[in-house]
N, C-alpha and C positions, 0 to 999 in steps of 0.2 A: 620380796616386798616390792610393792608397786612404787615406781619412780615417776614423777611427773615429767611430762615431754620437756625437752629444752625450750627456752623462751623463744616464742616466735615461730615455732615449727608449725603448730596447728592453729596459730592465732588468726584471726579474721582480718584480711587485708582491707585497707581504706579504698573506698570506690574512687576510680579515676576521676579527675575533674572534667567537667563539661567543656572547658576551653581546650583540653587535650584532645577530647573526642572530636571537637569541631576541626581543629587543626588537621587530624588525621583524615576526615572526610574530605577536606579541601584538598590533601595531597592526593588522595585516591581519584578525585573528580579531575584533577589536573593531569594526572597519569593517564587516565582513560581518554581524556580529551587530546592529548598528544597522540596517542596511539590511533586514534580516529583519523586525525589529520595526517598522520604518516601514510595510513592506508589510502586515504582519498587522493593525495598528492603522487603516491607511488603508481597509481593506476595509468595506463596509457591515456594520452590526452584525447583520443578519439572516442574514448568511453565516457568522458565527462560531459555532462550537460551544461553548455554555456549559458551565463546569465543572459537575461533579456536585453540588457543594454551592454553587451560585451564590447562593441566598437568604442564606446566611450571609456569603458573601464579599462581597456587594453590600450588606450590611445598612446601612451607614453612608451609602450614597449613594442610598438610597430616598427618593422624595418622598412622605412621610407624609400630606401634605394630600390625598392620593387615597384614603386609607382612614380608617374611623371605627368606634368602637363605639357601639352603641346600647342604649337600655333605654327602658321605658315605665312610668309610674306613674299608677294610677287611684285611690290611697287614700293617706292620709299615712303609712301604714305602708311601702308600697311606694315611696313617694317617699324616704322616709329610706334604705330599701334601696338605691336607685339611687345616692343621693348617696354612701352608703358605698362602692358599687362604683366609682364614678368617683374617690373619693379613693384607693382602693387602686391604681387604674391610675396615678394621678399619682405616689403614693409609690414604686410598683415601676418607674417609669421609662418607661412607655408613651410613644410619640411619636405615635401616631395621634390623629385627631380624636375628639370625644365628643358623642353627641347623646342628648337626653333628649325623648321625647314625653310631655307632662304633660296632664292635664285642663284644659280651657279655663276651667273653673269657678274655677280659682285664678289669682292675679295676682301681679305683682312689687312691689307696693305694700305694704311691711310696716306694717301698721295699728297693731300694738302688740307688746309683748314677747312675747305668747302666740300671735302669728300665725305659728306654726311652719311651715305650708306655704310661705308667701311668703318667710321667712327661708331655708328650704332651697334654694329655687329660686334665690335671688340668691346663696347660698353656693356653689352648683353652678357658676353662671356666672361669678362673680368669683374664686373660689379654685381651681376645677379646670377652667376654660376650656370648660365645656360649652355647646353651642349648644341652646337651648331652643326647642321647636316645640309651640305650644298645639294641642290635637287635641280634637275632640268624640267622646267614647267612649260607645258604648251599652252600657248594663249590663242583664244578664240572667240569671236562674238563680242557682246556686251562687256565692256572692260570692268564693269561692276562685278561681273561674275568670272573673270579671268582665273583660269586654274582652280575653280572652286572645288574640284576633285582633289585637291592637294590635301585636304584633311584625311583622305583614305590612307596616306602614307603612315599615319599613326598606327594603323592595324599591323604594319610591317615590324614595328619595334617589339619584337617578342621577348627581348630581354626583360620586359617589364610585365607584371601580372596585370596592371591595369593602368589605363591612360584617360586623362580627361583632356579632350581637344576643346578648345574655347575659340570662337571667331573673335578677331582682335577689335572689331568696333563695338567694344562692350566697355563698361566700367565696372570693375570688381570692389564691392564694399566689403565682403568678407572673403576668406579663403574657402576653398571647397574641399579641404583634406578630408572631411567626413566621409565623402562620397566614394573614395577609394575603398571604404569598409562595408559598403554595401553586399547583400547577398549576391552570389554568383549570378550573372546573367551576360549574355552577349553585348547588350547596350542598356544604357538608361538614359532617357531623354525627357525633356518636358513637353507639354501639349502646346501646339501653336493656337493658343486660346483666342486670339485676335481674329482667326479665320472662322470661328464657330458663328452661326451654326451651319453655314454653306458647306464648310469643310472640316472633317475631323481629321487631324494630322499631327505628327510629332515635329518639333522643330529641331533643325540642325545647328542652332546657335552655339549650344554646346553638347558634347556626346561623352558620356562615360563608357568607355569600351574595354573589352578584353582583347588584347593583340593576338592575332592568329594569322600565320602566312596564307592559310587556305581561305580566310575572309578577305584578306587584302587582295588576293588574286580575283575573287569573285566580284569584289566592288570596283575593282580596276577594269575588269572586262565589262561590267555593265556601264561604267562611266564612259570608257571608249565608244560602246556602241550607241549610248546616249548622245555623245558629242557629235558622232557622224550624222545622227538624224536631227540634232538641234532640237531635241524634245524635252530634256530633263535637265534638273539641277541635282545638287548632291542631296538636298532635302528629300526629292522625289524617290531618289534611289535608296536611301536610308528607310524611308516608309515602307517601299516595296519590299525590303529586307526584313524589317524588324517591327513593323507596325502592330503585329499580333503577339510578340514575344518579349518586347522591351519592358523594363521597369519604367513605369510612368512617374516622374518626379513632380512635386508640386510646383507649378508655375508661380505661385505666389511667394514662393521662397527663392526659387532659382531661374525664373524664366520671364521677369518684367520688362516690357518694353518702354521706352521713353514716352512714345505716343499715348500711353494709357493716361498720362496727366493731362492730355488735351481732350480726352474722350469726355462725352456727356453721359455714357452708360457703361456701367462698370460690372454688370452683372456676370459676364462671362470670366472676367478675371477674378471676381469674387466667388463665383461658384454658385450664387444664389441671389435671385433679385431682391430679396428682403434684407440682405446683409448690407451694412452701412460702409460707405466708402470714407476712409480716413486717410488722406495722402501721407501724412507724416508717419503713422504708424506702418503703413505700407513700406514707405521708404526706409524707416529704421530696421525693418525686419528682413528685407530683401538682400541677398548675398550678390546678385548680379543684375545689371540693367544693360539690356541691348539698345543701341541707338537706331530707332525705327520711327521716323516722323514724316514719311512721305506726305506732301512734296518738299519737305524741308530737307536740304542736304545733310550729310554726315557732319559730325562736329568738327571736323578738321579742315571744313569749307566754310568760308564766309557766307554768312546770310545774305541773300539777295536784298535790294533795297525795298523797303516796305514790307518784307516778308514777316518780320517780327510782329509788327502790329495785327497783321492779318491772321496769323497761324498760332501766336502763343496761347496758352491757356487762358481762358476767360475768368475773370473773377466772378464769384457767385454771391448773391444776396440770399442768405438764409434767414430763418427765423431768429430774430434777436441778435442778427449780426449782419452788418452791411459790408460789402466789398472783400469777402473772404478769398484771399489770393494765394492760398497754400499751394494749391497745384502750379500756379505760374512760378512762385519762388523756387519750388523744389525743380522744376523743369529747367528754369534758368540756371540755377546752380548746377545741374548736371552739365550743361554745355560749358558754364565758365570753369568749372573744375577741369574737365577735359582739356580746354584750351590752355589753362595755366600750367597743367602738367606737361602738355605737349612742349610748350616753351622751355619749362625747366629741365626736362629730362632729354629731350630731342633738340632742343635749341631751334625750333621750328615755329614759324608763324603760322596762321591760317592761309590756306589756298584761296585765290581769288573766287569769287562767287560766280556761278553760271548764270544765263539769262533765265529769269523767272517769269513764267507764263501763268497768271492768275488763273485759278480754277472757277468754274461757274459757281454762283452762290445758289440758294434753295430756290430762287425765282428763274434760275437758268441764265441770268445776266452775269457778265464778268465784271468784277470790281476791282 
């Protein structure tokens, strides 16, 4: 006799709910994604294609002990300038090491309250974590250029992957840490745009370099030969070595000179005659300003009598605006800021002004 099947054995099951199927799909997707990520990050780093903006994305993971800023000082004035530069790097949040090459004639024993050189060396070491390296500098010729080949010493510091050497007669408005992460190159420099069009050259006001003892020896030999002949400065030698291989950095960002605010023609700075000069925007965007206002002396020297009225930037009368003095205000603020920081950081006032010989005006007469 036929017996019916046990209840539920061949009965039709209910279809699974849509929510269950959706959950299972999500679990599968998550598992596949995790497997793909595991395979990706398990590959050797050399096989991974770096993202376009890798330097900024990896900024926080950089080992900053591989990088350093450097400066050198052969006089009390330039020692103060260097300490001011390191103070700025510290204040602006730079993470790289700091190196100061200084004259071995100085020491770290503060003899008394007026031993300013020793005080500043100790201040640089203790307050701004500067590594001090005594050096025997050779002085020759024009005092403005004494031991200008001292920056070549940065190439000798092969414990670092990259060094940024900065001339100390500058004002830093932003740190330059991002330049340590440039693509590999022997040097990176800015264009000496103020020499255009007569001369197309790179400026040595700051140099991003890869230390190499071999390069140090080549540069030192070239410097010694040039010094004997009295024919070249460090800028000439660096151009002879690297003008065709250097990374050329934008001077609009990294190489502004203070004299640009006194200029009437900005096409070589802007890169195009039709671009509009906006002094405030330029000042806000720049990271470094180099003091160069010949015949006006450097900012740690007092202005000669009457030089301010003769040589300061002129106010401009533009359409709809009379007496536009933005250039003048920014230019004066650069000098005022430098002098205030010199007093606050180095406890030094301006040096006496030199004799000022007025230059001929457009008519050839002296005013």
